[in-house]
C-alpha positions in Angstrom: 35.8 -31.4 -25.9 36.4 -34.3 -23.6 38.3 -36.7 -25.9 40.6 -37.9 -23.1 37.9 -38.2 -20.4 36.9 -41.7 -19.4 35.1 -41.0 -16.2 32.5 -38.5 -14.9 31.8 -37.7 -11.3 28.6 -35.7 -10.8 27.4 -33.8 -7.8 23.8 -34.2 -6.9 22.2 -31.1 -5.5 22.4 -28.1 -7.9 23.8 -30.3 -10.7 21.4 -33.2 -11.1 18.5 -32.3 -8.8 17.1 -28.8 -8.8 16.9 -26.9 -5.5 14.5 -24.3 -4.1 16.1 -22.8 -1.0 13.4 -20.2 -0.5 10.7 -22.9 -0.4 12.8 -24.8 2.0 13.1 -21.8 4.4 9.4 -21.1 4.2 8.5 -24.7 5.0 10.4 -24.4 8.3 9.0 -21.0 9.0 5.6 -22.5 8.8 6.6 -25.0 11.5 7.8 -22.1 13.7 11.5 -22.5 12.9 12.0 -18.8 12.0 15.7 -18.8 12.4 16.2 -21.8 10.1 18.4 -20.0 7.6 20.7 -18.5 10.3 21.0 -21.8 12.2 21.5 -23.9 9.1 24.2 -21.7 7.5 26.2 -20.9 10.6 29.8 -21.9 10.4 29.7 -24.5 13.1 31.9 -27.5 12.4 29.7 -29.6 14.8 26.3 -28.5 13.7 23.4 -31.0 13.7 23.1 -30.5 9.9 26.8 -31.4 9.3 26.5 -34.4 11.7 23.4 -35.6 9.7 25.3 -35.3 6.4 28.2 -37.2 7.9 26.0 -40.0 9.0 26.9 -39.3 12.7 23.3 -39.1 13.8 20.1 -40.9 12.7 17.0 -39.4 11.1 15.3 -39.7 14.5 18.0 -37.8 16.3 18.1 -35.2 13.6 14.3 -34.7 13.7 14.3 -34.6 17.5 16.9 -31.8 17.5 15.1 -29.8 14.8 11.8 -30.0 16.7 13.3 -28.0 19.5 13.2 -25.0 17.2 9.7 -25.7 15.9 6.1 -25.2 17.2 5.1 -27.5 20.1 3.5 -30.7 18.7 5.6 -30.8 15.5 6.1 -34.4 14.4 9.0 -36.2 12.8 7.0 -36.6 9.7 6.4 -32.8 9.4 10.2 -32.1 9.9 11.0 -34.7 7.2 8.5 -33.2 4.8 9.8 -29.7 5.3 13.4 -30.9 5.0 12.7 -32.5 1.6 11.1 -29.4 0.2 14.6 -28.2 -0.8 14.5 -30.8 -3.6 12.3 -30.1 -6.6 13.1 -32.9 -8.9 15.3 -33.9 -11.9 14.1 -32.7 -15.4 13.5 -35.6 -17.7 15.9 -34.2 -20.3 18.6 -34.4 -17.7 17.8 -38.0 -16.9 17.9 -38.9 -20.6 21.2 -37.2 -21.0 22.6 -39.0 -18.0 21.6 -42.4 -19.5 23.2 -41.5 -22.8 26.5 -40.5 -21.1 26.8 -44.0 -19.7 27.4 -45.2 -23.3 30.7 -43.1 -23.4 31.8 -42.7 -19.8 31.9 -44.5 -16.4 29.6 -42.2 -14.4 29.7 -41.8 -10.6 27.7 -39.7 -8.2 29.4 -37.8 -5.3 27.1 -35.9 -2.9 27.1 -34.3 0.4 23.7 -35.6 1.4 21.7 -37.2 4.2 19.5 -40.2 4.5 16.2 -38.3 4.4 17.1 -36.4 1.2 18.7 -39.4 -0.5 15.8 -41.8 0.3 13.3 -39.4 -1.0 15.3 -38.7 -4.2 16.1 -42.3 -4.9 12.5 -43.3 -4.7 11.0 -40.3 -6.4 13.3 -38.9 -9.1 15.0 -41.8 -11.0 12.0 -44.1 -11.8 11.7 -43.1 -15.5 10.4 -45.3 -18.3 11.4 -48.5 -16.4 14.9 -47.2 -15.4 15.9 -47.1 -11.7 18.7 -45.5 -9.7 21.1 -48.4 -10.6 20.9 -47.6 -14.3 22.3 -44.2 -14.0 25.6 -44.7 -12.1 28.4 -47.1 -11.8 28.7 -46.4 -8.1 27.3 -43.9 -5.6 29.5 -42.0 -3.1 27.3 -40.4 -0.4 28.6 -38.4 2.5 26.3 -39.9 5.1 27.4 -43.5 4.1 31.1 -42.6 3.8 31.3 -40.4 7.0 33.2 -38.0 4.8 32.2 -34.7 3.2 33.4 -32.4 0.4 35.6 -30.4 0.2 37.7 -32.7 2.4 40.4 -34.2 0.1 39.8 -37.5 1.9 36.5 -38.1 0.1 38.1 -37.8 -3.3 41.0 -40.1 -2.2 38.4 -42.6 -1.1 36.8 -42.6 -4.6 40.0 -43.2 -6.4 41.1 -45.9 -4.0 37.8 -47.7 -4.3 37.4 -47.5 -8.0 40.9 -47.3 -9.4 40.1 -44.3 -11.6 42.7 -41.7 -12.4 42.1 -38.0 -11.8 43.7 -36.9 -15.0 41.0 -38.6 -17.2 38.1 -37.9 -14.9 35.8 -34.9 -15.2 34.1 -33.7 -12.0 31.0 -31.4 -12.1 29.9 -29.5 -9.0 28.1 -26.3 -8.2 30.3 -25.4 -5.3 33.6 -23.6 -6.0 35.5 -25.0 -3.0 34.6 -28.5 -4.0 35.9 -28.0 -7.6 39.1 -26.3 -6.3 39.9 -29.3 -4.0 39.3 -31.7 -6.9 41.4 -29.7 -9.2 44.3 -29.6 -6.8 44.2 -33.4 -6.7 44.4 -33.6 -10.5 40.8 -33.9 -11.6 39.4 -32.1 -14.6 36.6 -29.9 -13.2 33.7 -27.8 -14.3 31.9 -25.4 -11.9 28.2 -25.6 -12.7 26.7 -22.1 -12.4 23.1 -21.2 -11.5 20.7 -21.8 -14.4 23.4 -23.4 -16.5 22.4 -26.4 -18.6 25.5 -28.4 -18.1 24.3 -31.1 -20.4 25.3 -28.8 -23.3 28.9 -29.6 -22.5 28.3 -32.9 -24.2 27.2 -32.3 -27.8 25.9 -35.7 -28.8 22.1 -35.8 -29.3 19.9 -36.8 -26.3 18.1 -40.1 -27.1 14.5 -40.5 -26.2 13.7 -43.4 -24.0 9.9 -43.2 -24.6 8.8 -46.8 -25.1 
């Protein structure tokens, strides 16, 4: 199916790591932040959430702002813990498939994420049978480190400039339609990952076991 593909670019949230948005909202409700969903999803180009994912503010600044919406006495640690409840982990089968894909493709990660989510994920989700985060990807492209976000075309241009890969032989997987549309306009092959889809089935080779 992907005979001419040499590179893979994978999104993180909703593609590699599973998400639980209801649990996320409930965690902030318990802290007294009852308008979390409304505040988080409002179309504000300068929202604290966007600033955090662009790396424009620190974790301390982010937690300080969020605490204004929470119960008195809420700590930074409680905000960080609630923030990370969005992430529920990466299934082992997906990790095994990701390792096997590296035998055939150059694999990159591209994510709109922030330092709290990424630090938690890197420490908790990739330590599998002796493998670490460095074993899964050729290079990581994270919005908070790049000061760029999808679907801005600039972040895709940054990847091609830094790696030298060509869009026409690169497959990009993301769960957000607008991100896939931008990548497609720039010449990438794309696949929109839908809810509950097992995208690993796109690659028909057997999944090896790394139990040792």
